[in-house]
C-alpha positions in Angstrom: -32.6 36.0 -5.3 -28.9 37.0 -5.6 -28.3 35.8 -2.1 -29.7 32.4 -2.9 -27.6 32.0 -5.9 -24.5 32.9 -3.9 -25.5 30.4 -1.2 -26.1 27.6 -3.6 -22.8 28.3 -5.4 -21.0 28.3 -2.0 -22.5 25.0 -1.0 -21.6 23.4 -4.3 -18.0 24.7 -4.1 -17.7 23.3 -0.5 -19.0 19.9 -1.7 -16.5 19.9 -4.6 -13.6 20.7 -2.3 -14.6 18.1 0.2 -14.9 15.4 -2.5 -11.6 16.3 -4.0 -9.9 16.2 -0.6 -11.4 12.8 0.2 -10.2 11.4 -3.1 -6.7 12.6 -2.5 -6.6 11.3 1.0 -7.8 7.8 -0.1 -5.1 7.7 -2.8 -2.4 8.6 -0.3 -3.7 6.2 2.4 -3.5 3.3 -0.1 0.3 3.7 -0.5 2.2 2.6 2.6 5.9 1.9 2.5 6.5 1.7 -1.2 3.3 2.6 -3.1 2.4 -1.0 -3.7 -1.3 -1.8 -3.9 -3.2 -3.4 -1.0 -3.6 -7.2 -1.4 -7.1 -8.6 -2.1 -8.1 -11.9 -0.6 -7.2 -13.7 -3.8 -3.8 -12.1 -3.9 -3.1 -13.0 -0.3 -3.2 -16.6 -1.4 -0.5 -15.8 -3.9 3.0 -14.5 -3.0 3.2 -11.5 -0.7 6.0 -9.4 0.7 7.0 -10.6 4.2 7.9 -7.1 5.2 4.8 -5.1 4.3 2.4 -7.9 3.3 1.6 -6.3 -0.1 0.8 -8.6 -3.0 3.6 -9.4 -5.4 1.9 -9.9 -8.7 5.0 -10.5 -10.8 7.8 -12.5 -9.2 10.1 -11.6 -12.1 9.9 -7.9 -11.2 10.2 -8.5 -7.4 13.3 -8.2 -5.3 14.8 -11.5 -4.4 16.8 -12.1 -1.2 18.3 -15.4 0.0 17.7 -16.3 3.6 18.6 -19.7 5.2 18.8 -21.4 1.8 15.4 -20.1 0.6 14.5 -17.3 -1.9 12.4 -14.6 -0.3 10.4 -12.4 -2.7 10.0 -8.8 -1.6 8.0 -6.0 -3.3 10.7 -3.3 -3.4 14.2 -2.3 -2.5 13.0 -0.5 0.7 11.5 -3.7 2.0 14.6 -5.6 1.0 16.7 -3.2 3.1 14.3 -3.6 6.1 14.5 -7.4 5.7 18.3 -7.4 5.5 18.5 -5.4 8.7 16.3 -7.8 10.7 15.2 -10.9 8.8 14.3 -12.8 11.9 11.6 -10.3 12.8 10.1 -10.3 9.4 10.0 -14.1 9.2 8.6 -14.4 12.8 5.7 -12.1 11.7 5.1 -14.3 8.7 5.0 -17.5 10.8 2.5 -16.0 13.3 0.0 -14.8 10.6 
């Protein structure tokens, strides 16, 4: 009887650890370059960052960069730096999608 209780407790503990590990991995996988959330289909129709393609929910809080007379909205400073280094590549990716 004691062996069964130990076995059941061990299985329950393994299941708990496995679930916790999966949850942590999913949380980490959702955060790419800057921790911005993944864009849903509705958000993709709205403004999105041309560098990492994350949804920009609030243009007032986004990073603005001028490029060829147009204002480009980016989700974070990291993406702004990447865009400034190679704006042509970022804009080419946007045009082909």
